[in-house]
N, C-alpha and C positions, 0 to 999 in steps of 0.2 A: 427324320424320315424323308424318303424320296417318293414321288408318286408322278405318273404320266398322266397328265390330265386334259379333258376335252374341256376348252375354254370357250368354244363356239361351235355350232354345228359344221359339220364339214367330214372329209374324209381322214384317214391316218395323219397326212400331213398338217392337221390342224392341231395336233397333240404335241403338249409341251410338258417337257420334264421339270419338276419343281421341287425345291426342298422346302418342309414344312416342318414344325413341332411335333414331336411323337405325341400320338394321341393318349388321352388318359380313358379307361375304360369306365362306363357308367353302371347303373344298377344292372345286374344279371347280364353283364356283358363280360368277354374275356379280350384281352388283347393279345393278336397273333402277330409273331415275326412271321411274315410271310416268305417261304422258301422258293414257291413254284405256284405260276397261275396258269390255268388253260385257257386256251384261245378258241372262242367259237363264233358261230356266224352271227348271232345276236349282238355281239360286241360292235360288230361293222355297222349295224342298224343303229344302234344306239346312239353312236356319236354324230349320226348324222338326222337325230329326231325322227327315225322311221319304225320304232320298235314301240311296243305297247307300254313298256316303263318309259318314262321320262326322267329321269333324275335332275334336280336342280344343279346349274353348273356352277363352279367347277367341279367336276367328278372325274374318278378314274375309271375307264371300262375295266371288264375282268370279272366274270361272274362266277367263278370256281377257283379256290385256293386250296393250298396244303402248306402248314407251318407249324410252328410250335407256340404253345402259350406262353406268354411271358409275364402276364399281370391279370388278375382277376379283379373285377369291378365289386362294389359292395352288393351284398345279398347273391353272392354267386357260388353255387354247389354244384358238385359233379365232376369238377376239374381242379388240375392241380399244375403249377408252373412246372413247365418240363413238358406236359402232354402233347404228343402230335394228334394233330386234327386237320380234317379237311371240311369244307364249306361250301355250299353254294349260296354267293354273296349278292347275286344280282349284278351289281357293279363294285367298284372299289379295289379290285383285285390287282391292278396293275399299281401296287404300291408295296413299300417294304414293310408297312407296319399296318393293322387295320383293327378295329374294334368289330366285334360281331356278337350279336346275341348268342349267350351260351346253349339255348336249345338248338341252334342250327349248325353246332359244330357236331360233327361223327368222327370218334377215335379211328384210327386207322391202325393195320398191323405194323410191326416193326420191319416186317419182313417187305413190306410195300415201299420202295424210294419217293420221295416227294415229287418226283416227275411223275410218276404214274398215279399219284393219289390226288395230283392237281388235275390230273385229266381223266377221270374215272366216273364221277356222279354224274355230269352232264350227258355225256355221250352211252354209257351203258345204262344210266337211269331213263334217259328217254326211249332207247330201243327194247329196253326190256319190259317197260310199261306199255309200248307200243304192242309188241310181239305177245306176251303174257296177258295182259290186261284187256287190250282193246282187240286184239285178233284172236286169242285163244290158239296160237298157233301148236299143232299137233306134230308128233313124230310121224315121218312119212309123207307129210304134206311138202307142197313145193313153194319156195318163197321166192320173188323177185325183189332185188333191192335196186332202186335206183339212185345214182349218184352214190355208189356204193365204195368210191375211194376216199371219201370223207371221214370225218370223225364219226358221225352217227351212223353212217353206212357201214362203215369197216366193224363198227360195234354191232350193227344187225347181222352182219356176216357171221361173227364168232358166235352170237347168242343163238342165231338159227341152226348153226351146227350143233350147239350144245344142246338143244331143244330137239334134236333128230330130224330136222329139215333138209330136204335138197335145196341148195341155194343157186340162184342164179342171179351174178352180180353185173348190172348193166354201167358202161361208164363211158366217158369221152376219149379215151386215147388207149393205145396198146400199152403203154406204161401202166396207167391206172388199172388196166386189166390184169397185167402180171402181179402187180401189188395186189389185188383182190385174189388172186390165184394162191399167193403166200399167206393170206389171212385165212383161206379155207374154203374160198367158194369152189363150188363144183362144176360150174359153167359160167362163161362170160361173154358178154355181148359189147361190141363197141359201136355206139351210135352216133349218127351225124351230129355236130354242132348247130348245123343250119337245118333245123325240122320242118323240112317241106312236107308238103301232103304227101308226096311220093316216099319221102323218108319216113313219116309217120307209119304209112302202110308196111314198108321194110321192116321196120323195128316190131311192128305188131306179129308179123310173119316171123321173124327171127323167134321172138318170146314163145309163141306158139309151138315153134319147132323143137325147141329145146324143153319146152314143159311137157308136151306129149300128152295124151289122154284128152281131158276137157279143157286144159288149160292151168294157169296159175292158181294155187289156192290163195295166197296171201301177196300183196304188192305192198311194200316198203317206200313210198314216194317221198324222198328228201329233195327234190328237184322242182316240180311242177311245171308251169310253163305247157308248151306243145307237146312234153314228153308223157303226161299224163293220159291224154285220150288213147293213144295206141297201148299203154299198158293197162288200162282198162278194159280194152277190147281182147284182151287176151286173158280176162278172167275167166276161172273155173266155176260151173254153178255152185252158189253158195259161198263164192269166195269174198275175201275181206279185203278193201283198198283202204290203206292207211294214209292219211293225209297227215305228213309230218312236217314239210317245208315248201317255202317258193322262191328259192335262189333265181330260177329261171322266170319268174311271174306267176301270178296267181292263173290257174289253168281255168279255163271255160268247158264244162263239162256237159255233154248232151245227156239229158236225165233220160232218156229211153234207154241207154246202155246199162245201168243198174236194173232196169226193170228186165230187160231181155235176158241179161245174165243172172238174175235172181241173187245178185251179190249185194254186198252193203258198202258204202262210202262210209269211213270210219273217221273222226278226228282224233288228233293226238295233240293233246295239250297238257304236255308232261309237267311244267311249272305249277299250273294251276291244280292239277291233281294231288302233286307233293302236300299243299295246302289243305285242300279239300278231304285228303285222306291219308293223315300223317302215318296210321298204323300199316297201311298197304304200303307207303313208301317205306317204313321201317324194315318190313317183312321182305320186300325187294332188295333193299341193300344188304341185308344178310344173306340172301340166296346169292348176289353179285360176288360178296366177298369170298364166300364158298368156292364159287366159281373160278375165281381169281387165284386163291388158294391151290385149287387142283389145277392149274396151268391151262384151263381152258378158255379163258380170255384175258388179254392183256393191252393194255393201250400201245397203239402203233406210233410211237412219235418219232416223226420223219425230221423235225427241225427244232432247235432251240435258239431263243434269243435271250440276251440280257435286258433289263428293263430300258437302257438307254435307246435301244434298236427294236422294242415292242411294236413301234408303229409298222415295222416292215412284215411283222406276222400278221397284222390285220390286212396289209396290201395284197398278201399271199391269199388269203382267205378269200377277200372280195373278188379277185381275180379266179377262184375257182380251181387253183392249180395245187392245192395241198393234197398230199398223201396222207390219209389217217389225220394224227394230231400235231398240232403244234403247241410248244409251252413256252412262256417267258419264267427265267430263272432268276431269284434275286441275290445270289450269292450268300456268303456266309457273315458277312461283315454287321 
């Protein structure tokens, strides 16, 4: 097998392509021949030792995979050799072979390509948990998505539309705005990269003008930094501000704003929710497969890399230039 390993803390340039013996599955494990691995922002943090999870080195990044079951460990039931499965792995996905706990594997429909399957759970799982479980988004409400052109952001656009909301997508370039329109956003805002005090006031005014009425019912903030406060200032009464991620830094929020707006600031820690509420996660996955089957959601894969070039995918993510999703493919060998 081959794996792209993190051997020391650092950026994508520190990863090393390594040949290793094929693993043998242990009790209640399955060995998966990985066909594709989704690329997500936590991968860039993990190799820098900046994520909550710090695997022992050497390890391969890659927190979600799709592939074929090629061997079963002792006492393993529910799967057979040849089954197509996807899984959240946390890490290890940038490899051609991977042992995973059988209970972590999810069969996926034959109509779903490996690429789509590898880019499905993390983004749609996060965004559906955020909008359904944490915000209780309702039809007719207005949803603002910050960082809307990324993986979780574009998933939030699609899911917001599927749930009957009016969606405003906020992004940093006209190319990203056009992409969000193609995904289904009703309106777009291009915000300044240098978020000065004046730029914050302008962004808040733009959001309020597009939202109309009292303001935005739900904010999906996958950016953080200085972009959070102007979005919070645009909230409607009883609004819900979803804290999803901080690629622009952890924001400092004046706590008088939630008081004045009568709104909630709601944390979204999807990974923890999967373990704390596995039944709820299973129900959400059923909903998401149904939406995929109806054509209402589909991973927007903008670029593909093979395993030796996977470090380039992480560089793109770190530069915040990705539209939709990026996937690493392992080939058929």
